[in-house]
GUZA-84739 format. One record per residue: y, x, z of N, C-alpha, C in turn; residue in three letters. Coordinates in steps of 0.05 Angstrom, whole numbers, plus 5000, padded with zeros to 4 digits. Last residue first. Layout:
BEGIN
YXZYXZYXZALA;...
This chain:
BEGIN
540068236412540068366393542868506392ASN;535568136472538468096453538668276431SER;528567966470531168146466533268106458LEU;525967396497527267576475529867756486ARG;520766966513522567166523524467236498TYR;517766346556518666506532521266746530PRO;515666376619517566266605517466426573ARG;508866346643511566446635512366406615PRO;505266016683505665946650508866106646ASP;503566216724501766086708502366076672ASP;506966436753505366596738503366516719HIS;512066346788510766196766509966346747ASN;513866726826511666696839511066426807SER;517167366814517066976812514466946816HIS;520167936838517367736837518667446831TYR;522568536816523068226823520668086823SER;521569276839520868926822522568736829TYR;523769636873522169636847521969426826ALA;531369576902528569476894527169546870HIS;533170266910533669966922530969846912GLY;533370576857534470516882534470316886GLN;529971036804530470796818531270726846VAL;531271266745531771356773531771056782GLU;525871136693528671146704529271206734VAL;520671156671522671326667524671306672GLY;519270426651518370706656520970836651ASN;519169766673521570016656520770266673ILE;514569316658514669586678517069726659VAL;514068666665514768776647515869086673LEU;508368186666511068226674511568536650GLY;504867796642505367776670507767946678LEU;504667416586506067626598506367656628LEU;498367216560500667106581502167366588LYS;498267176491497867346511499467226533ALA;497366806441498266666466496566906493HIS;499167016394495767146397495466946432HIS;504167016396503066876386500866816380GLN;505767436432505667136448505467016423THR;504667936412503067806437503167506442LEU;508967866370504867916361503667836383GLN;513067906405512567686392509467696381GLU;512668326425512368226441511967976427LEU;513768766378511068686400510068436412SER;518768586360516468466351513868486353ASN;521868776413522268486400519268406386ASN;521169376405519569156422520168886417VAL;523369406354520269356360519369286380VAL;528769326357527169126336525169096337ASN;529769676408530069376411529169176398ARG;524870246424526770066402527069816402ALA;524770706476523570466467526370346447SER;526671126494524871156468524170986465ILE;530770986530532171276508529671296487GLY;527570666572529470696564529871006547PRO;520670466555522170656570524370636553ARG;515869936579518569976566518970306573VAL;509969466573511669746587513969886563VAL;507568876606508669076590510169336586PHE;501268686618503468806641505168996606LEU;498268046606499168356597501168376613VAL;492267716603494667786620494868066613TYR;487567696572490367396569492767576580PRO;483067946535484868096560487367856564VAL;481867776488479667756509481367816538ILE;486367566465484067266468482067406489ALA;488368036460490167806475487967586481ALA;487168356424484868356449486768206473MET;490168296386487268116384485668086409LEU;494368606396494568346392492268226394ALA;490569086379492169106413493368726404THR;488669046327487369066344488368966369GLU;492669396295492769096298491169026320SER;498669876313495769826308495669396308THR;503869886324502270156299498970026304SER;505669696364506869656334505569766319SER;502269666405502569466385503969436365VAL;498770196421501270146417500369846401PRO;492170136453493970216433496570116432ALA;490769986526490569956502492870106473SER;487369986575489470176572489870096542ASP;486269456617484769636597487069746583VAL;482869386688485369486672485069616644LEU;480668876723479969026701483469126690VAL;480368776790481368806773481368956747TYR;475568716833477068546836479468546809ASP;467968756795471568826807473068556812TYR;462768826829464468496827467468686834ASP;459469126780459769176804461568896802LYS;456269066723455269226743455469226769GLN;459568676696456768596705455168766723SER;463269056665464068876697461868696707GLU;460469186621461669346640462469266668ALA;459268746593456768936598458369056627VAL;463968526576462268376597459968526610ALA;465968966547467168896575465568736586LEU;462768876502462369166518464669066541TYR;464368426492461568486502461768716511ARG;468568516469468468326487465768296503GLU;468468876422469968986455469668756472PHE;465068546397463768726403465368846422ARG;467068146366466568076399463868316409GLY;470268176321467068126314465868096343ARG;474568396331474968176323472768006315LYS;473868896359474768646370474868366357VAL;471269206315470069256339471568956362LEU;473969096270471668956279470868966296ASP;478369416273479369166277476769046282VAL;477469856252477269906295477269556285ILE;474170216205474869896216475069846242LYS;474970866209474170576197475970336200GLY;474071146272475071146257473770926238THR;476071366347474471076331475471196287GLN;474971686403476871606372475571466354PRO;471971416452471771586436473771526409MET;472371216518471871196500472371376480THR;470471066587471471226569471471126543PRO;471470656645469770666616471370806600VAL;471470846709472570936684470470816666PHE;473070546775471270616757472270696731ASP;474270566843475870606818473770756798LEU;471470476890472970326883474770346863ASN;472171276899471271076909473070776901PRO;473571456836473371526869472071216868GLN;470471516781472971616788472771726819LEU;465171216750465771276783467571556786SER;464171116686463971336710465471296728ILE;459370756654461970756668461970916683VAL;457370536585457670776602460270726622GLN;456570136545456370066575456470296595ASP;460470196487457070146509458070096530GLY;462170466431462570246451459770196466VAL;462071046412464070806399464170606427SER;459471616450459571246437461571086438ARG;461271956477460372066453458971786440ASP;467471936509464771866503464271906478SER;470772406556471272266524468272166512LEU;474272516595472372416595472872296562TYR;479472756622476972916612474572776605GLY;483372406621481072456652478972666640LEU;485772496570487372606600484672636623GLN;482472326541482672596543483972676572HIS;482071726553479771926567479972206562SER;486671656552486171566574484071786582LEU;487371646491488971846497488471856539GLN;484571496443482771506471484971726483ALA;486371436392487571656408485271676422LYS;484070956377484171036354485271386371ARG;482170496418480070606397480770846382PHE;484470466469485370566454483770706430ASP;481970316529482370136501483270206473GLY;478870526575480470556551480670426532ASP;478670176633478770166607479870296585VAL;477870176705479570296682478470276658LEU;477169746756475169796732477969816709LEU;477169706821478469676803476669866781VAL;477269326885475869466868476469466838ARG;482969506927481369336915479569466897PHE;485869706971482769646977481269376961GLY;490469986952490269706972487669606983LEU;488870306928489370426953490670206971GLU;487170136883484970266898486570266926THR;491870066864490669776872487969886892LEU;494370656853494770506878493570196879ALA;490370726812490670856831492170686858HIS;491870406774490070356787489170526806ALA;497270556763497770236775494670236785LEU;495871066740497670966765497070776775GLN;493970946698492171036708493470996735LEU;498170526671495470466672493970616693ALA;502370916668502270746685499670496682VAL;499671276626500471336662501471156677THR;499470976584497571036600497271116622THR;505070876575502570566574500770736593LYS;509471136561508371186587506470916596GLY;512071116515513171016525511970926552GLU;509571416472511071536486512971346514GLY;507870976420507671176435509771246456THR;510470266428510270506412509470726425ILE;509869906457510869806431510170056415ALA;504869736502507569866502507269816468SER;499769496556500769496531503969606526ALA;494469326595497169536594498569596568ILE;492568666611492368906587495069046592LEU;487668546652490268616651489868826630LEU;482468036681483068276654485568336664ARG;481967836749482467886718482468086700ILE;480367906796478167846773479267766755GLY;485567526817483667666825481267656801LYS;490767216821488867256793486867466799LEU;494766986853492766846845490766956828PRO;499467496866497867336850495367216857GLN;499068016900500067756913499167476892LEU;497268406870496568236886496668086891SER;502668526842500968456829498268246843ILE;505968776886505768466873504668286860ALA;502569216906502868986916503668706903SER;503469496846500569366866500369086876ALA;508569556853507069416825505269296831VAL;508569866909510669566907508969416882ARG;504770306877504370046912505569886912GLN;508970526843506370346832505470226855PHE;513170676882513970486860511270316856GLU;510371046915510970786927511870676906ILE;508671456877506871306892508071036901GLU;512571826854512171516847510771336853GLY;508072386850511072276849511671986839GLU;502072316886503472346859506172246873PHE;495772596937498572306923500472486900SER;489772386922491872586918494572466915SER;484472066917486072196942488472346943ASN;482272476858481372266877483772316909PRO;486672676803484872736829484972556848GLU;490972456782488272426765486372486793ILE;496372346776495472346803492872256785ALA;501972736740500272486746497772596769LEU;508372986755505073036756504872816757ARG;513572816742513273036731510473116735LYS;515972176720513972306737513472626722LEU;521571736734519871946719518572146730LYS;520271176765521771306751519771596738PRO;519670446748518770646755520170906750ILE;520869806760522270076753520070296762ARG;518569146748517969426758519869546744ALA;518468436740519368666732520168886746VAL;514367886734515568136746516668356731LEU;515967456699515367326727515967606744SER;521367576657518467716658518267556688PHE;526167576600524267376628521667396630LYS;531468016588528468006590527567756615LEU;536268116598536067906582533067826577ALA;536868696617537168436635537068126619GLN;535269046567533168866590533868676607LEU;539568976536537768866536535268806555ASP;543069326577542968956576541568806560LYS;541069776576540569616596541369336591PRO;537869746511539469766526539469696556THR;533770126459533469916476535470026508LEU;535870386398534770376426535170106440LEU;535569986337536570146362535270186386PRO;534769996270532670016291533570136320ASN;538670076248536669906234534469806245ARG;542370326272543370036265540469846247ALA;539270846272540170616298540670296288GLU;540570976225537070866235537470756259LEU;545970956223544970876202541570756214LEU;546771416265548271076258547070956247LEU;544471826244542371756269544171336272ILE;546871896192543871866191543371716210LEU;552472076219551571896197548371706198ALA;551072546249552172286256551071976240ILE;549572796200547372756224548772506236SER;553572926175551272756161549372656181GLY;557173156209557372926199555372716188ILE;553573586214554673516238556273196232VAL;553673846165551673766176551573626196SER;559073866141556673726133554073526149ALA;560674266184561174036179559673746172LEU;557374706162556774586193557774296188LEU;558674706106556574586112555374506144ALA;563974846118563974646103560374486109ASN;562975386144564275126157564174876145ILE;561275596099558675436111560275336139ALA;564875646056562475446048561175426077MET;567775986092568675636082566075556075LEU;565076436089565476336113566075986107SER;564476566035562076506051563176306073LYS;568076405975568476476008565676316031LYS;566276635909566176425936567276505960PRO;573676745906570776595904568876695909SER;576477185905577176985914575476815922SER;574377905902574877555898575377395914PRO;578378395914576178215919576678025912LYS;583078595893580778745880578378545900ALA;588078165868586978225895583578335887ASP;592978205814589678055824589278315849VAL;599777955800597978145815594878085825PHE;604377795757602377805761600377985770PRO;611177995790609277965768606477985777ALA;615477605824613577855829611877835801ASN;619477295806619977505823618177775825LEU;621377285737618777285753619777545782GLU;625376735724625276995723622377065747GLN;626176285668624576305693624276585704ILE;632076035635630376235639628776375662ASN;632375245649632875555649630575685639PRO;632374645624630174965616631275225614TYR;637074465641634974265645632474475637ALA;640374835630640474765664637974645668ASN;641274895581639875115591639375045620PHE;642874375570640274445563638974765573ALA;648074405588646774215609643574355583ASP;650074735567649774855582647774635599ILE;650674545503649174895509648274895543ASN;653874105515650574055510648474345524SER;658774185523657274165548653874205548GLN;660874135482660574365496658974325514GLN;659173535478659173705462659073955469THR;662473365525660773285524658573495503GLN;667973525503667273555523663673615524ALA;667873165449668673475454667573545476VAL;667472665485665972765463666073095458LEU;672972685513670272755531668072755510GLY;676372655462676773005480673572945503LYS;675672225450675072435431674872665448TYR;677371875493674571895485673172135472VAL;681872005489681072065514677872045504GLY;684371795445684972055452682372175473GLU;682971205458681971375426682271745432ALA;686671105490683371165502682371295478VAL;691971305470690971455495687871405502ASP;691470935436692171145424690871325448ALA;691770485462690270495443689970805432GLN;696870465489694070555507692070565483ARG;700570445446700570775463697870775470GLN;699969915430698870145414698970495433LEU;701269735476699269685477698569865456ALA;707169935477705770025505702569965492ASN;708569665434708469955437707270065459LEU;708469095452706969205435706469495428LYS;712669125485709969085498708169165479ALA;716569335458716269495477713169435486GLN;717268835437716969075420715569265439ASN;718968455481716668445461715368715445ALA;723868795488721168735507718368695493PRO;726468755447726869025455723268985472LEU;729968315427726768385412726268605430GLN;734568395453732768135455729368235443ASN;736968815421736068785460734568545472LEU;737268795372735368865387734068835413ILE;741268225382739168245367736968405383LYS;745368625392744468385411740768285407GLN;745868965355745869035383744468825403ARG;748068505320745768665313744068765336GLN;753068315341750768165343748068305333ASP;756368725342755268695373752368485365ILE;756568855291755069065307754068875323GLN;760068375278757068365271755468615278GLN;763868505310762068265319759768295310GLN;765968905279765068925313763568745321LEU;767968635238766068815248764368905261GLN;772268315261769868155250767168485248GLU;775368685281773568495295771968365284ALA;776968825225775668985243773968865266GLN;779768365204777168475195775368665209ARG;783868395240781968215237779368195223GLN;786468845226785268865252783168625249GLN;788168695174785968885171784868925204GLY;791568165184788468215169786668435180ASN;795568455216794068235228791268205212ALA;797168895172795868935207793768755223ASN;799468465136797168665131795468755155THR;802868195176802268115165799068205152GLU;807068625185805368485207802668385199ALA;808068765124807468875150806168815173LEU;811868205114809168375104806768595116VAL;814368255159813368075159810768085142LEU;818068715150816668735169814668515172GLN;820368545102818268785100816768815121GLU;823468125111821268115094818868315097ILE;827268435149825968175163822168145135LEU;829068785104827668885133826068725146THR;832168305080829368525069827668615083ASN;836268225117833867955106831068145098ARG;838868595120837268595150835168345131GLY;840968625072839868795070838368805102GLU;844568105072842368125052839668335062ALA;848868005093846568005114843968015091GLY;852567935056852768205078850968215088THR;848467665008851467715021850167945045THR;846367984944846567734964849367804981PHE;843767894883847067914897846067714926ASP;839468454869840268114874842668144887THR;838468814861838368724831840068444833ASN;838369174913840069274889840969064871ALA;834368834937837368904947838469044920SER;830068934915831168654912833968664914ILE;829369394921829769364888830869134894ARG;828069474976831069644962830769494927GLY;823269204974825869014988828569214976ALA;820069604948820469354937822269144955ALA;820769964978821970064959821969784942GLN;818869805028820469835027821769924998GLY;812969665013814469475015817569515012VAL;812270235005811570034983812969834978TYR;812570495045814070535019814070345016GLN;807670175078811370165092813370125069GLN;803270435050804570145048807770025059LEU;804770875072804670915049805670575037GLN;803470815132806670955121806670845080ASN;797970595124799970485135802970505126ARG;796471025111796470855095798470705097LEU;797171365158798071545124797971245109THR;794071185192797171175198798471195171ASP;789071175176790670975176792870975180ARG;788871755171788671645155789371365153GLU;788671825235790972005218790871915188VAL;784271535251786971485264788771595241ILE;780171845223780171545211783071435228ALA;781372295264781772285229782372045221ARG;779872145308782372215306782972235272GLN;774372005295776971705313779271895300VAL;771972495290771672325274773472065277GLN;773572745341774972835315774472645289PRO;775272395394772872565383774672625354SER;778472115421779272395427777172445409ARG;776871585430778771665415780071875407ASP;769571615423772771575433774171685423THR;764771275389766271505402768371435414PHE;762970785376760871005393762271265400THR;766570515366764670325385762170565385SER;770470765336770770685360768470555383ARG;767570775284767570935301768270945330LEU;768770135274766470205282765170435296LYS;774370175273772870015293769770045296GLY;774570485227776070605256774970505279LEU;773070145185771770385196772470515217THR;776869725192774769735193772969925206SER;780870105174781269995192778869935211GLU;779770255125780470455138779770275171VAL;779169745099776269915102777970015125GLU;785169595094783669425113780569635119THR;786770035071787570015093785769865109LEU;785369865009784270155028783670215060LYS;787369445007784969315012783669585020SER;793069715001792369425021788869345039ARG;792169994956792370034980792269915010LEU;790769524914789269834930789469854951GLU;796669244919793569104926791269334934LYS;799469724898799769484932797369394931TYR;797569704851796670014872797469784902ASP;798169274833795569374835795069534853GLU;802468724844803269034836800269124853ASN;803968234837803268364821802268654819GLN;805468194896803467994889802468104864ASP;809668414893807868554912805368404900LEU;815368194898813668174876811968404885GLY;818067994945817368224941817268314917LEU;815967484947819367524935818967794934ALA;810667534952811767444931814467514915GLN;810867685000810067834985810167714953VAL;812967135028814767435028813567595011ALA;809166825011812066805001813067014998ASP;805366945048804566985019807367015005THR;808566895096806767115093806267185052PRO;813466385087810266445095809966805078SER;819566335111818366475088815266575105LEU;824466315142823266105127821466205111ASN;824666755175826066735141825466465132LEU;823466615223825766655222826866635189ARG;817766515214819866275221822866395218THR;816367015199815566745177817666525185ALA;816567185248818367325227818067135202LEU;812866965274815766915284818066985268THR;807867065252809066825242812366785261ASN;808267655258808867505226808967255230ALA;807467635311809967735303811267625270ARG;802567385314805167245323807367365321ASP;799667755291799867575270801767385285ARG;800068205320801068235299801668005284ALA;797367945362800368075363801368075339ALA;792767915346793667725352796267725353GLN;790768465341790468305310792868015319SER;790568605383792868735367793768555349GLU;786068275405788768225424791168385401ALA;782368505367783768185367785368145386GLN;781768905389782368955369784068675360VAL;780468855445782969065442783969015418GLN;775668625426777668465442779968655444ALA;773169025411774068845395775068655411GLN;772769375444774069435423774169235410ALA;769369125485771669255497773069215475ALA;764369055448766268805461768468865467GLU;763569655447763969405419765569165428LEU;761569715496763869805482765369725459THR;757469315505759469265520762169465513ASN;753869485473754769245467757169185484ILE;753070065488754869995467755269655472THR;750469795539753370135538754169985513GLY;745869675522746969475533750369635533VAL;744270095489743869825474746569625494LEU;741870445537743970505511745070215494GLY;738670205564741970215572743470215551LYS;735070145532736369855540738269905556THR;733170675525733870535496736070305515GLN;731170735580734270865562735270735542GLU;726870465575729770465593731670485586GLU;723570565532724470275538727270265554ASN;724071015487723970955513725870785520ASN;723870865435722271095440722071125473VAL;724070485374723470505406722070775419LEU;724470375322726270575331726370625366GLY;721270105289723169975311725070075320THR;719170355254720270165240721770055260SER;717270855293719270845260720470645253GLN;713970505317715970715331718270805305LYS;710470455283711070215300713470365310PHE;707970885263709370685244710970535261GLN;705271155306708671225292709871085279ALA;701270695313703970775336706071005322LEU;698170845279699270575276701670615293ALA;696571395275698571285256699571005264THR;694071305331696371515328698171415307GLN;689371065311690770865329693971105330ALA;687571395269688870975259690270965287GLU;686471805294687471775274688771545271THR;681871555331684471665337686071645315LEU;677671365294679771195312682371255324ARG;676071895269677371685252679771405280ARG;673972115324676872225306677972005292GLN;669671825329671671835350674471925343ALA;666771825291668571625289670771555315GLN;665572395295667472375271668372015275GLU;663572405351665772495343667672455315LEU;658372095332660372035351663472185350GLN;656072535290657272205291658572175305LYS;655272875331657272965301657672705304GLN;652572775377654772785371656572785350SER;646872745340647772485359651672515363PHE;646673295333646173065314647872885327GLY;647373565385649073565359648673365338ASP;642473275415644973245423647073355396ARG;637773535383638373285388641473195398THR;639874055391639273965357639873655356ASN;638374165437640774245425641374015401ASN;633174005449635573815458638073885452ASN;630374425413630874155407632873965424ALA;632574895441632974805415632874535407GLN;629474735494632874815491633974795469ARG;624874815482625974515488628674495489LEU;623475325464622775115445624474805449GLU;624675535510626075625488626175445469SER;621075365540622775335548624675275524LEU;615975595503615575325510619275225519ARG;616576195516617276045483617475685493GLN;615276125570618076185565618076135532ARG;609775975564612775795581614575905575TYR;607076365537607776135529610075935539ALA;607676765576609276835554609576605537ASN;604376545624607676645624609576655599LEU;599976435599600576265602604276315606ILE;599377045587598576905567599976615571ALA;599277325648600677325628600877175606GLU;593877055668596576975677598977065656ALA;590377195638591376885628593976905653ARG;590277645650590877625619591977405621GLN;588377675707590777705699592277735670LYS;583077505696585377305703587777365702ALA;580777865662580977615655583477505663ILE;580778265707582678345682583278075662ASP;577578105752580478145749582178205730PRO;573577585719573877865738577177895733SER;573577055720570577115722572077415724SER;580376755740578076855727576376955733GLY;585776355763583376495764581776575739THR;592676355780590976355756587876535768VAL;598376105806594776185822593576185798SER;605276175823602976165800600276285808LEU;609875905859607376025861605576035836LEU;617075865858614075765851612575985848MET;622775745891620275945879618075795876VAL;627475625912627275525887624675655873SER;626375235980626575495963626375405929THR;623674856008625974916020626775206000GLN;616675086001618974826003621875026016GLU;615375245941614875275969617475165974LEU;610374935888613175005901613375005924SER;605275195848605075065876609075205882THR;600175065801602875155811603675005826VAL;594475355782594975215799597575325806GLU;588575395730591375425736592575315762PHE;584475285713584175585722586875565723PHE;584874795695583274815717583375165727GLN;586174725646587974765665587074785691GLY;582274705616582774925612584874995632TYR;582574125599579974215617579974605622ASN;586074085556585673955577584374045602ARG;583474375521586274515530586574375553PRO;576474475510579274375501581274455526LYS;573074705535571874645512574174515499ASN;572875265580573175005571573474885545ALA;569675775568569275625587570375395594ALA;570775965516568975755513568375645537ASP;574976315518575975995519573175845511ARG;575276805543574076635544573976375547GLU;581177125526577477185508575777025521PRO;585976635500583976735521581276795505ASP;589476365464588576675461586776785487ALA;588575845459587876015445587976285443ALA;590075825516587275715509587275835485TRP;595475815513594575985528591076025521ALA;596975345475597275685472595975835481LYS;595275005513593875015485594475235475GLU;598775005558595975045554594575085536LEU;603674835533603075165538599875195542ILE;601574255516602174445502602074755508ALA;601073995577598374065546599074335527ASP;604274395629603074145597601674275579SER;604474705668601874575661601874355639THR;609674725660608675035669605674915656LEU;612274245667613474435634610574605636ILE;611774145719610473935688609974065664ALA;614574605739611874515745610674355726GLU;619174365726617774595718615674685717GLN;619873895752620273935725619874115715ILE;619474165805617673995795618073915763LYS;624474375804622374545806619974375796LEU;629073975808627974225781625674345783PRO;627673375824627373655830626973835813ASN;630072785833630472975815630073285826VAL;630672595893629472385856628972585838GLN;631272885929628972805930627572625905PRO;634773445892634473235909632273075912SER;638474005879636373915880635873675897PHE;643273985826642874005850640773895858SER;646574405773644474195783643974325816PRO;653074495779651574595769648674355784ASP;658273935751657274145765654174235766SER;662673645708660073775709660273905728ASN;667773235687667073445707664073445709ARG;673872945658670472975659669873225669TYR;678372525681677172725670674272845673SER;682771945657681072125682680172385670GLY;683571725618681071595617680771795651LEU;688671815603688471695621686471535629THR;686372465597687872375602688372155607GLY;681872865604680872555588683372365584LEU;680573495613682573285622682773125604ASN;674573695640676273675616677873425624ALA;670274235669672574085676674574005655ASP;663374405685665874445661668074105676LEU;660374975702662074705718663174705685ASN;656475455698655175075687657974875699GLY;656975865707658575835682658275455674GLY;650575905724652876095715654176015700ASN;644475575766646475625741649575805743SER;640676065796642375895800643675875773SER;633676125772635676155775638076015783PRO;627175955803629275875782631475905795LEU;622276485801623876345818626176235796ILE;615076585813616476565791619376395816LEU;610276955826612176895836614076805815GLN;602777005814605177125803606976865814ALA;596377235823598177035835600577235811GLN;588777165801591177275795593777065807ALA;582877185833585377015834587677225825THR;576677205811578277365818580777125814TRP;569877025832572676855808574177025827VAL;562076925824564776995836567676995817LYS;559276335810559676615807562176665821PRO;553576105861557176105852557576345837THR;548276215878549376165848552276055839THR;548376325936547876535907547876465877LEU;551575875950552376215953551576355936MET;547975525939550775505925552375805931ALA;543675665973543175605942546375605922GLY;546175556020545075836010544875785981LEU;547074976021549475126021548675376010THR;541374826006543874775986546774885990GLY;538774936057538575066034539674976009PHE;543274576085542474916099541575046072ILE;541874066070544874186068544174536075VAL;535674056082536873936055539774036049VAL;536174146132534574316112535474296087ALA;538373696155539273976156537674096142ASN;534873256142537573216124539873556135LEU;530473406163530473436138533273376124GLY;531473326216530973626210531373686176LEU;533072806222534473006221534473286211LEU;527872536211529672546192532472726198ALA;525072796263524672886235526772846209LYS;528572676300528672936298527772926265TRP;530172166321530072206292529672436287HIS;529072206376527471976361527571956334ARG;532472556384529972556389528072426381SER;537772276387537172466369534672556362ALA;537271986434537171796404536372056388ILE;536572316466535072176465534872006443LEU;541872536464540972696460537172546461ALA;545072096480545172286451542972376445ILE;544072086529543471906509543371936481LYS;545772526554542872476549541772226531LYS;550672406544549672726527547272566532MET;
């Protein structure tokens, strides 16, 4: 803290100026900042009702749309904030503002509005400022009205866009659905496919039934054929000859009856492939067949009877006619049943062909069915999306409800003097720190590390002095330390020399060191001449109460035994001429000639603030340099020592003034004739 205080004290003028600017600036801001009132309103985003849609899309699954949910990526409140502060709304509110001149364009008008979302809620806080409570409230109401209108416009535009796009999509989807359904129906009609598994079972069963019926008919046909062959063998007549023998080959009625019987036999075979013998259709066909057989048998019997009456046969003639009749009937039955078997084989072949084609047809049917299902699902999905468009538009741009209507506090919200004062305090502290750091970076204080790098024949540390020893034989604080310095100087073979007491800047204790060192040397028995060489301020003369009325002369004042003092007066004009033209050297020679002095101590002006001190090095060659931690600046000390070295000064020692000293007060090096170059570390 002491170091900070010392650093601040070095730059007190700059700090005072900075803080004055901050204080006056803050006061000016408090007085000139216009008063502002704030209207606040709370808005709430309502939950969506009836926003769920669940549509079955067939093979495509289902279409579901739920209420909007909050997520880090899409937050409905952020969307509403963007809408509420958009240029379209600000322009409407700006057009109706009674103080529209306060903002030259709508974008600048947004400075009066602030929208904040409350975390973990669906509530927005709207803050509106104005130059009066009425203006603030009017602005809040105007922007809320513009906000509601804008939401309605956005919903309508959203619906119009969706409807225009959806209508075209619906027409295309409906056309594709109709085409798919038509192709499916036509294929079903052409192939007769309904159910692959059931139809396959039915076809297999029908083929089995037809094959069984065919086998039975073929067996019956073969039996009739065998009987006819047997009868033909007995009669030694072929069936054709038998028919001719009966005269039936020319009988048209017989031919027609026989042809009709063949057709009935064929029809009966078809019916038996589909129905059982107990079914009415089969029963009617059997009755019709038996009737035709009876009629045919009667024709044959009549023909055989005529032969028996007109022909003179033997006693066995009647039996032969019966056999001929049976042969004709057997041949007729065999032909009818053979025709029936052929009809059954055609039916079997047709159904077998259908059965063979069924997998390919079924695959095509499935493909057409899938196309129809997809087209139907797409169409239903578009219908559902069209129905959802109104819901989506409301979800995106809902009617925001006012949780709290605009309210204006009677007290103005700005300027906040307490906040301005806190900001001024922070600015003062931060600015002061920054200024000190800047100034210290340009010219930092001398640090203990810098002192360790100094190379002097003698280094002494002097404590802080609360009281100076001006009167003769008076004791003073730090007397022992100065006596040690005087003793160290006395050990040098430098009696009769001139010693310049110098420092870089004022306030480092140079004058005090010169006076107290003179006292210490007299205490050791040396004759000392103390000279005030500060021609600008004459600080030593002022402290001792002797201000000479001559600029440079031979006035010598005895302060105490063995201690004389040559005062001076503050000079004006070109003080450098006193040293450069030899007047100061002659002045010293005159003063030294009055007595035989062991040491001549010259208290000089600060090296950095004058030019004559460095010139004195040619007259007073030995220099005792004084620094003071917390006061001395590194760069200034470096520059001062460089000036003295350039003027061939012999740096005898370094006095570190104003420190607490424990242990050794100085360190002594015997190499005094040729001091080594020195430099403070950066």
